[in-house]
C-alpha positions in Angstrom: 12.7 -5.1 -48.2 11.4 -7.7 -45.8 14.3 -7.5 -43.4 13.7 -3.8 -43.0 10.1 -4.4 -42.0 11.0 -7.2 -39.6 13.4 -5.2 -37.6 10.9 -2.6 -36.2 8.5 -5.4 -35.4 11.2 -7.2 -33.5 12.0 -4.1 -31.5 8.3 -3.6 -30.5 8.0 -7.3 -29.5 11.1 -7.0 -27.3 9.8 -3.9 -25.6 6.4 -5.6 -24.9 8.1 -8.7 -23.5 10.4 -6.6 -21.2 7.3 -4.9 -19.7 5.6 -8.2 -19.1 8.7 -9.5 -17.3 8.6 -6.6 -14.9 5.0 -7.4 -14.0 5.7 -11.1 -13.7 8.7 -10.4 -11.4 6.6 -8.3 -9.1 3.4 -10.4 -9.1 3.0 -12.9 -6.2 2.2 -13.3 -2.5 3.8 -11.2 0.2 3.6 -10.8 4.0 3.3 -7.1 4.8 3.3 -4.6 7.7 2.3 -1.0 7.5 3.6 1.4 10.1 4.3 5.1 10.6 2.7 8.3 11.9 -0.7 9.9 11.2 -1.9 13.3 12.1 -5.5 13.6 13.4 -7.1 17.0 13.2 -10.2 17.5 15.4 -12.1 20.5 16.8 -9.9 20.5 19.9 -6.6 20.4 18.1 -4.1 18.4 16.1 -2.3 15.3 17.4 0.3 13.0 15.8 0.0 9.3 16.6 2.2 6.3 15.8 -0.1 3.9 13.9 -0.3 0.4 15.4 1.2 -1.8 12.8 -1.2 -3.2 10.3 0.0 -6.7 9.4 -1.3 -9.2 6.8 -1.1 -10.9 3.4 -0.6 -8.9 0.2 -1.2 -10.3 -3.2 -0.2 -8.7 -6.5 -2.1 -10.1 -9.4 -1.2 -9.4 -13.0 -3.9 -7.8 -15.2 -3.1 -6.3 -18.6 0.1 -4.9 -19.8 1.7 -3.1 -16.8 -1.5 -3.1 -14.7 -1.8 -5.0 -11.5 -4.5 -5.6 -8.8 -3.1 -5.4 -5.2 -5.1 -6.8 -2.3 -4.1 -6.3 1.3 -5.7 -8.9 3.6 -5.2 -7.5 7.1 -4.8 -9.9 10.1 -7.8 -8.0 11.7 -10.0 -9.1 8.8 -10.1 -5.8 6.8 -9.4 -6.1 3.0 -8.2 -3.3 0.8 -8.1 -3.6 -3.0 -6.0 -1.2 -5.1 -5.2 -0.8 -8.7 -1.5 -0.2 -9.6 1.0 0.0 -12.4 4.5 -1.6 -12.6 7.3 0.4 -14.2 10.5 -1.5 -14.0 11.2 -2.2 -10.3 8.6 0.4 -9.2 5.0 -0.1 -8.2 2.6 2.9 -8.3 -0.7 2.5 -6.5 -3.6 4.5 -7.7 -5.8 6.2 -5.1 -8.4 3.9 -3.6 -11.0 4.5 -0.9 -11.7 2.1 2.0 -12.9 2.1 5.6 -10.5 1.2 8.4 -10.2 1.3 12.1 -7.1 3.3 13.2 -5.5 2.2 16.4 -2.8 4.5 17.6 -0.2 4.5 20.4 0.5 7.6 22.4 3.8 6.4 23.8 6.5 3.8 23.6 5.3 1.8 26.6 3.6 -1.1 24.8 4.3 -4.6 23.8 4.6 -6.2 20.4 1.5 -8.3 21.3 -0.5 -5.1 21.7 0.7 -4.0 18.3 -0.2 -7.2 16.6 -3.6 -7.3 18.2 -4.2 -3.6 17.4 -4.6 -3.1 21.2 -3.6 0.6 21.0 -5.9 3.5 21.7 -8.7 3.5 19.1 -8.5 6.7 17.2 -11.7 6.0 15.3 -13.1 4.5 12.2 -12.1 6.4 9.1 -13.0 6.5 5.4 -9.5 6.8 3.9 -8.3 7.5 0.4 -4.8 5.9 0.0 -2.1 5.9 -2.7 1.5 4.8 -2.7 4.7 4.4 -4.6 7.7 2.2 -4.0 10.2 -0.3 -5.4 11.0 -4.0 -5.3 14.5 -4.6 -3.9 15.4 -8.3 -4.1 12.3 -10.0 -2.5 11.3 -6.9 -0.5 8.7 -4.4 -1.7 8.9 -1.0 0.1 6.1 1.4 -0.5 5.7 5.0 0.9 1.9 5.4 1.5 -0.2 8.5 1.7 -3.5 8.4 3.5 -6.1 11.2 3.8 -9.6 10.8 5.2 -12.4 11.6 7.6 -13.8 9.9 10.7 -17.1 8.3 10.1 -18.8 9.4 13.4 -17.3 12.9 13.4 -16.8 14.0 9.7 -15.0 17.2 10.8 -12.2 15.1 12.3 -9.7 14.4 9.6 -6.7 12.1 9.3 -3.6 12.4 7.2 -0.7 10.0 7.0 2.3 11.1 4.9 4.9 9.2 6.8 3.5 5.7 6.3 5.7 2.8 5.1 4.4 -0.6 3.9 7.2 -3.2 3.8 6.3 -6.6 2.2 8.4 -9.7 1.9 7.7 -12.3 -0.8 6.4 -15.5 0.6 
């Protein structure tokens, strides 16, 4: 009778260990950049802007089971903290609210230095609710992000980013 009881226990332990390996494989330090397009809706109309790349350090810290804490330390000094879950090679970021300055470019006539220094046209300071989903491929984490929020100075001006991509490479 003892071997019959041992088998189900062994299966449960193997499943728990497999989940922990997924999190351990994803946890670590990454360099990231966020780019894409946002739509700003104001009283005078709607405009789509290319977001000036947000560049920085991302850390994925293991918590319990499949849960992780993700920190994005932007080169400009902004810090975003998000909760997430690891499922196999996928990372799912739960919605998180933060305040950020959005610098946007109206055309392609700009340098990489302007992008790095966020020297684009300032579209405003926004309170943003962000979430994301993506996968780890080799040492590269690719997340599709979704942002929605309101400008702090003019709450009737809203922002939505459904075409945002965060690409992070393990350091």
